[in-house]
BATIBA-758744 format. One record per residue (C-alpha): residue in three letters; x, y, z. Coordinates in pm, whole numbers, plus 50000, padded with zeros to 5 digits. Layout:
BEGIN
R  code      X      Y      Z
R   ALA      X      Y      Z
...
END
This chain:
BEGIN
R  code      X      Y      Z
R   UNK  19035  76994  91985
R   UNK  18820  76852  91703
R   UNK  19077  76721  91456
R   UNK  18813  76641  91194
R   UNK  18693  77000  91174
R   UNK  19048  77130  91156
R   UNK  19102  76928  90837
R   UNK  18770  77050  90697
R   UNK  18548  76749  90761
R   UNK  18239  76670  90967
R   UNK  18230  76289  90943
R   UNK  18475  76003  90984
R   UNK  18546  75813  90663
R   UNK  18503  75448  90755
R   UNK  18207  75452  90994
R   UNK  17980  75243  90772
R   UNK  18249  74997  90662
R   UNK  18342  74930  91025
R   UNK  17976  74908  91128
R   UNK  17895  74664  90847
R   UNK  18178  74432  90955
R   UNK  18176  74496  91330
R   UNK  18048  74157  91444
R   UNK  18278  73969  91209
R   UNK  18575  74186  91307
R   UNK  18516  74124  91677
R   UNK  18492  73751  91617
R   UNK  18817  73734  91420
R   UNK  19016  73962  91651
R   UNK  18894  73800  91974
R   UNK  19002  73457  91850
R   UNK  19343  73562  91710
R   UNK  19694  73664  91816
R   UNK  19872  73980  91702
R   UNK  20220  74132  91689
R   UNK  20231  74506  91620
R   UNK  20570  74646  91519
R   UNK  20624  75019  91549
R   UNK  20321  75019  91773
R   UNK  20400  75336  91968
R   UNK  20398  75578  91675
R   UNK  20079  75763  91588
R   UNK  19953  75504  91339
R   UNK  20086  75216  91548
R   UNK  19899  75339  91855
R   UNK  19580  75379  91652
R   UNK  19610  75023  91518
R   UNK  19690  74886  91863
R   UNK  19378  75052  92005
R   UNK  19159  74902  91732
R   UNK  19290  74554  91814
R   UNK  19295  74597  92194
R   UNK  18933  74711  92221
R   UNK  18821  74390  92045
R   UNK  18988  74169  92310
R   UNK  19246  73959  92119
R   UNK  19385  73635  92261
R   UNK  19734  73785  92246
R   UNK  19860  74131  92159
R   UNK  20232  74207  92175
R   UNK  20353  74554  92082
R   UNK  20713  74638  91990
R   UNK  20860  74987  91948
R   UNK  21200  75147  91993
R   UNK  21050  75445  92180
R   UNK  21023  75360  92548
R   UNK  20848  75688  92631
R   UNK  20582  75654  92361
R   UNK  20520  75296  92472
R   UNK  20455  75412  92828
R   UNK  20203  75666  92699
R   UNK  20034  75398  92484
R   UNK  19980  75176  92788
R   UNK  19850  75466  92997
R   UNK  19614  75562  92716
R   UNK  19480  75206  92677
R   UNK  19431  75157  93051
R   UNK  19259  75495  93088
R   UNK  19029  75438  92789
R   UNK  18952  75065  92776
R   UNK  19088  74918  93098
R   UNK  19207  74557  93071
R   UNK  19156  74248  92857
R   UNK  19175  73881  92950
R   UNK  19420  73810  92667
R   UNK  19799  73833  92685
R   UNK  19885  74202  92637
R   UNK  20252  74305  92663
R   UNK  20476  74579  92528
R   UNK  20847  74552  92447
R   UNK  21088  74845  92399
R   UNK  21303  74684  92129
R   UNK  21484  74782  91810
R   UNK  21351  74557  91533
R   UNK  21698  74539  91379
R   UNK  21862  74414  91699
R   UNK  21976  74078  91831
R   UNK  21746  74134  92130
R   UNK  21448  74147  91897
R   UNK  21559  73826  91727
R   UNK  21581  73657  92068
R   UNK  21232  73785  92148
R   UNK  21096  73627  91830
R   UNK  21279  73301  91896
R   UNK  21132  73281  92248
R   UNK  20780  73255  92103
R   UNK  20705  73436  91777
R   UNK  20371  73262  91730
R   UNK  20126  73520  91593
R   UNK  19835  73486  91353
R   UNK  19880  73842  91230
R   UNK  20200  74049  91214
R   UNK  20145  74419  91151
R   UNK  20447  74633  91068
R   UNK  20388  75006  91124
R   UNK  20753  75100  91177
R   UNK  20895  75348  90928
R   UNK  21110  75651  90869
R   UNK  20836  75862  90719
R   UNK  20981  76211  90678
R   UNK  21090  76353  90344
R   UNK  21357  76543  90540
R   UNK  21526  76208  90618
R   UNK  21681  76207  90272
R   UNK  21888  76518  90338
R   UNK  22209  76326  90418
R   UNK  22342  75986  90306
R   UNK  22359  75841  90658
R   UNK  21998  75904  90763
R   UNK  21895  75796  90415
R   UNK  22070  75462  90462
R   UNK  21890  75416  90793
R   UNK  21562  75487  90613
R   UNK  21647  75208  90368
R   UNK  21722  74977  90661
R   UNK  21399  75054  90847
R   UNK  21160  75077  90553
R   UNK  21298  74792  90342
R   UNK  21537  74554  90518
R   UNK  21364  74544  90857
R   UNK  21046  74467  90665
R   UNK  21220  74184  90480
R   UNK  21362  74053  90808
R   UNK  21035  74053  91002
R   UNK  20855  73909  90702
R   UNK  21095  73615  90689
R   UNK  21047  73562  91063
R   UNK  20668  73563  91021
R   UNK  20700  73299  90749
R   UNK  20933  73084  90962
R   UNK  20692  73102  91257
R   UNK  20388  73013  91048
R   UNK  20197  73342  91072
R   UNK  19870  73359  90884
R   UNK  19911  73713  90750
R   UNK  20167  73994  90725
R   UNK  20048  74352  90698
R   UNK  20280  74643  90629
R   UNK  20188  75009  90599
R   UNK  20297  75183  90281
R   UNK  20227  75544  90176
R   UNK  20042  75739  89909
R   UNK  20386  75877  89821
R   UNK  20480  75531  89686
R   UNK  20249  75597  89388
R   UNK  20468  75769  89126
R   UNK  20724  75869  89394
R   UNK  20918  76197  89374
R   UNK  21113  76162  89702
R   UNK  21337  75896  89849
R   UNK  21095  75820  90132
R   UNK  20813  75739  89890
R   UNK  21052  75547  89665
R   UNK  21179  75342  89960
R   UNK  20820  75238  90033
R   UNK  20765  75152  89666
R   UNK  21076  74930  89676
R   UNK  20946  74781  90001
R   UNK  20627  74688  89813
R   UNK  20844  74506  89557
R   UNK  21013  74303  89831
R   UNK  20672  74223  89979
R   UNK  20554  74105  89639
R   UNK  20839  73852  89617
R   UNK  20749  73701  89954
R   UNK  20376  73687  89876
R   UNK  20445  73343  89730
R   UNK  20510  73220  90085
R   UNK  20264  73417  90303
R   UNK  19951  73626  90256
R   UNK  20041  73994  90248
R   UNK  19837  74314  90241
R   UNK  19929  74678  90272
R   UNK  19769  75023  90288
R   UNK  19842  75356  90127
R   UNK  19675  75652  90287
R   UNK  19679  76025  90327
R   UNK  19869  76236  90577
R   UNK  19770  76148  90932
R   UNK  19659  76471  91096
R   UNK  19867  76572  91399
R   UNK  20082  76258  91384
R   UNK  20416  76267  91566
R   UNK  20661  76497  91392
R   UNK  20414  76618  91128
R   UNK  20369  76985  91043
R   UNK  20028  76988  91212
R   UNK  20184  76833  91523
R   UNK  20435  77115  91496
R   UNK  20152  77370  91518
R   UNK  20073  77241  91868
R   UNK  20439  77268  91969
R   UNK  20473  77621  91829
R   UNK  20173  77738  92032
R   UNK  20304  77571  92349
R   UNK  20647  77730  92300
R   UNK  20506  78067  92188
R   UNK  20670  78055  91845
R   UNK  20552  78160  91497
R   UNK  20346  77929  91275
R   UNK  20509  77848  90941
R   UNK  20340  77654  90659
R   UNK  20343  77621  90279
R   UNK  20044  77782  90109
R   UNK  20081  77611  89770
R   UNK  20066  77245  89877
R   UNK  19736  77065  89933
R   UNK  19709  76723  90090
R   UNK  19450  76462  90186
R   UNK  19426  76402  90560
R   UNK  19291  76128  90782
R   UNK  19272  76141  91161
R   UNK  19466  75881  91365
R   UNK  19155  75669  91440
R   UNK  19087  75639  91066
R   UNK  19445  75531  91001
R   UNK  19404  75251  91257
R   UNK  19075  75138  91104
R   UNK  19219  75135  90753
R   UNK  19517  74924  90860
R   UNK  19303  74678  91055
R   UNK  19057  74635  90766
R   UNK  19343  74571  90522
R   UNK  19507  74327  90762
R   UNK  19192  74125  90828
R   UNK  19012  74148  90493
R   UNK  19288  74210  90241
R   UNK  19346  73927  89996
R   UNK  19702  73837  89904
R   UNK  19888  74137  89756
R   UNK  19597  74381  89811
R   UNK  19673  74745  89882
R   UNK  19390  74932  90059
R   UNK  19339  75309  90031
R   UNK  19066  75561  90123
R   UNK  18825  75635  89838
R   UNK  18805  75993  89723
R   UNK  18460  76141  89782
R   UNK  18293  76449  89923
R   UNK  18425  76358  90270
R   UNK  18790  76339  90167
R   UNK  18920  76647  89996
R   UNK  19243  76838  89951
R   UNK  19326  77113  90198
R   UNK  19640  77325  90232
R   UNK  19861  77335  90539
R   UNK  19811  77712  90556
R   UNK  19431  77669  90564
R   UNK  19460  77420  90849
R   UNK  19688  77662  91035
R   UNK  19423  77933  91009
R   UNK  19152  77695  91135
R   UNK  19381  77585  91418
R   UNK  19449  77941  91530
R   UNK  19084  78042  91501
R   UNK  18992  77748  91723
R   UNK  19226  77896  91986
R   UNK  19070  78244  91938
R   UNK  19371  78384  91752
R   UNK  19372  78562  91418
R   UNK  19667  78490  91187
R   UNK  19898  78782  91117
R   UNK  20081  78730  90787
R   UNK  20450  78819  90811
R   UNK  20698  78911  90538
R   UNK  20985  78692  90657
R   UNK  21113  78475  90942
R   UNK  21270  78760  91136
R   UNK  20949  78961  91144
R   UNK  20764  78653  91264
R   UNK  21018  78596  91543
R   UNK  21001  78963  91646
R   UNK  20621  78985  91654
R   UNK  20572  78671  91863
R   UNK  20677  78881  92160
R   UNK  20371  79106  92136
R   UNK  20099  78981  91902
R   UNK  19959  78688  92108
R   UNK  19857  78932  92381
R   UNK  19642  79102  92116
R   UNK  19482  78770  92010
R   UNK  19692  78756  91694
R   UNK  19959  78503  91596
R   UNK  20247  78569  91357
R   UNK  20239  78336  91056
R   UNK  20467  78287  90759
R   UNK  20292  78122  90465
R   UNK  20519  78068  90166
R   UNK  20557  77861  89852
R   UNK  20736  77529  89894
R   UNK  21091  77513  89757
R   UNK  21235  77208  89934
R   UNK  21350  76874  89793
R   UNK  21098  76592  89761
R   UNK  20768  76778  89786
R   UNK  20509  76627  89555
R   UNK  20286  76871  89368
R   UNK  19978  76653  89413
R   UNK  19872  76337  89595
R   UNK  19752  76010  89450
R   UNK  19682  75670  89602
R   UNK  19730  75465  89285
R   UNK  19869  75491  88933
R   UNK  19681  75457  88605
R   UNK  19843  75118  88549
R   UNK  19707  74963  88870
R   UNK  19386  74758  88875
R   UNK  19124  74873  89125
R   UNK  18833  74719  89314
R   UNK  18602  75003  89419
R   UNK  18296  74792  89492
R   UNK  18383  74571  89789
R   UNK  18366  74847  90052
R   UNK  18184  75178  90077
R   UNK  18483  75404  90147
R   UNK  18779  75169  90106
R   UNK  18933  75114  89765
R   UNK  19162  74822  89683
R   UNK  19453  74793  89440
R   UNK  19465  74437  89306
R   UNK  19809  74298  89223
R   UNK  19920  73994  89031
R   UNK  20241  73815  89132
R   UNK  20493  74032  88947
R   UNK  20846  74116  89058
R   UNK  21198  74133  88916
R   UNK  21411  73900  89127
R   UNK  21735  74016  88962
R   UNK  21665  74380  89052
R   UNK  21580  74294  89411
R   UNK  21898  74090  89448
R   UNK  22100  74373  89291
R   UNK  21952  74616  89542
R   UNK  22034  74391  89837
R   UNK  22390  74323  89724
R   UNK  22463  74688  89644
R   UNK  22352  74803  89990
R   UNK  22557  74527  90156
R   UNK  22866  74631  89959
R   UNK  22823  75000  90044
R   UNK  22788  74918  90413
R   UNK  23101  74705  90407
R   UNK  23295  75004  90278
R   UNK  23136  75226  90547
R   UNK  23128  75497  90283
R   UNK  22856  75599  90041
R   UNK  22704  75912  89890
R   UNK  22347  76022  89841
R   UNK  22409  76021  89465
R   UNK  22495  75650  89478
R   UNK  22171  75573  89661
R   UNK  21963  75792  89428
R   UNK  22117  75614  89127
R   UNK  22030  75277  89281
R   UNK  21670  75393  89336
R   UNK  21648  75498  88970
R   UNK  21764  75147  88874
R   UNK  21478  75003  89079
R   UNK  21221  75261  88965
R   UNK  21312  75396  88616
R   UNK  21018  75640  88628
R   UNK  21128  75780  88966
R   UNK  21051  76153  88952
R   UNK  21306  76262  89212
R   UNK  21298  76638  89270
R   UNK  21626  76781  89399
R   UNK  21613  77153  89476
R   UNK  21923  77173  89694
R   UNK  21714  77291  89988
R   UNK  21571  77081  90273
R   UNK  21313  77135  90543
R   UNK  21584  77154  90811
R   UNK  21703  77474  90641
R   UNK  21372  77646  90715
R   UNK  21203  77764  91032
END
């Protein structure tokens, strides 16, 4: 299925930027060593493919998902075959002792790319998952960053999110705080990051859910009042690689807005998706009607759909890749913009954040309100939207 057309586009975003730097990219990658963390997720796999196909000297991939890692290897072998460099995968939890032992056994990489994250807004629904999101998005980043410094890595790349710009949910705010921690360490190692749009059909996304609903013969549900920018997985891999290789210290890369990158609603994509499968959407009044009609409508080339306004916690009304206070470089690349950052961070705030989380964990008891309050301390302009309803409470 043509993912580009489903998100309303004809052309890939970064074709010319990649083409203009292809020879240089191949030279750098083929003479360098790489560690990809979170390499079996959708973005991680896309980044791994971009590195693998340029024949690096060493490429080690770490991810907690054993099954996704197996699929990554099968995909690489079936698409590109083999490389002469050292390619290995490791099913490890970045926060574990086993991972630390893995790093101690070698740990020598020119480039460390961290794609691991808890990315779902729904992960803030309870205080326990929210604490794990803090661990994965912030403290695992700090840990692997310190290890990269200790092992003499040339560069550390970490993926951020467009939702870190003026965040309204805890996921976006956690990534904004992560950027603050990265800033502090940029005194000791070159760091670059990337903020980008929703990755179409990425694991666990609503668009990925469309595929599952069709397979399981279930209704399609989507908000009709939320529009988002989308990139396809290949573009996410290219954006991360370009930021990793060409980003100067503290640079944040993002896709430029132009005629090729435009907002589209989830409901519109659902309609395109169904049309591509030769189904017409049938708009239902409520969940029960949608569940009832799934028994008969598909045989008539129709699919029950429920398109409603969003009323869940953490949904941002609009998307943005940068704030009005950030300095931009829009001239270096054709379709890649860059946020330029000076060395600015509040060491007292970062220490307060670390100590507060340590104390809460020692007590083995904390509330979401405590964590939200701590996030407001870190980001006074945090526009957290609490509606009392979460995505897990909807179909």
